[in-house]
N, C-alpha and C positions, 0 to 999 in steps of 0.2 A: 362338371360333367366328366364322367369316367369313360375312357375308351378301352375296349377289350381287343387284344390282338389274337388272331387265330393262330394256333400252332400249325406247323407244316403238316402234321398228321390230320388235323381237322380240315385243313385246306384240301388235302388229298381226298378225304371223305366227301367233301363238297364237290370235287371234280367227279368222283364216282357217281354221286347222286345226280349231278347234271348230265353226265355222259351216258348213264345207263338207265334210261327211262324204261326200255323194254328190250330184252335180248332173248332171242329164241335159241334153243339148243336141244340136244338129245343125248341120251346115254343108253347103252345096252346093258341088260341085266340077265341073270339066270332066271329062267321061268320054270316053276313047278306046275302044280295043278291049279294054283290060285293066281290072282293078279300079280304081275311082276312087281318087284320092289327094287328100289335103288337105295343101297345102304347109306347111312349118314356120312361115312367117310368118303365114299365115292361121290355122293351128291356135293359135299363141301368142296372136294377137289375140282369137280366139273364147274361149279359156280365160280370158284376162284380163277380157274383158267379162262373162262368166258369173260369175266370182269376185267382181267388183265389184258386180254386181247382187244376188248372194246375200248378201254381207256388208255392203253399204251403205258400203263403203270405196272410195277412188279405185282406178282400174285399177292392178293390180300389174305389176311388170316380170317378164314370163314369157319364158323361152326353151325351145324344144323342139329336140332334136337331129336329128330326122328327120321326113320326111313321114309322115302317118298314112294307111296303106293301108286302103281301105274293104272290109275282110273281117271278118265277125263274129268277135269274140274277140281281134282284134289289139289289142295294148297298146303304149303308148310312155310314157316318163317325161319330164315337163317339169319346169322348176325355176323357182320364184318367188324373186326376190332382193329383199330389203328395202334401204332406204337405207343401213343400217349394214353391209351385206355379208352378213348372215345369210341363210340359204336354207331353203326348204321344198319338198320334193318333191311333185309332183302326178302322179298316174297317170291316163292317158286310155285308156279301153277302148271299142272299137267294139261297140255293142249291136245295130245293124241297119243295113242299107244298102237304100235305096229309090231306085232309079234313080241319079241323080247326088247324092243326099243321104246323107251319112254321119251316123248318129246315134251319139252316144257319151256315156258317163258320165265325170265328173271326180271324183276322190277325192284330197283333200289328205292328206299324212302327218299323223300325230298330233303330232309334235314337229318343231321347227325345228333346223337346225344352226347353231351360232354362227358369227359372222364369223371369217375367218382373221385371225391376229395379224399 
């Protein structure tokens, strides 16, 4: 029987998954004539800050593939990457838009994906 040990980074991802079932947050953006958008960089920074505050861990490395459009119900998937290369998916869903402020919930996946070999 083989026993696999979790790396500290994978353990940290498990803490994030367990501790961040659903976090609500908001961010303000510049609004033109269309729906407000939150840039990928600002979205990633906001998600990292909220996850760190919720878990008591250092800010994780978060990447988001697209801007978040300020329309209720819009979702995007971001990715948290640990130091060992393992990853954890994070779903961001717009819950409301108030002027130039986009309010959204963050939900981390239940399990992490191992680092590529």
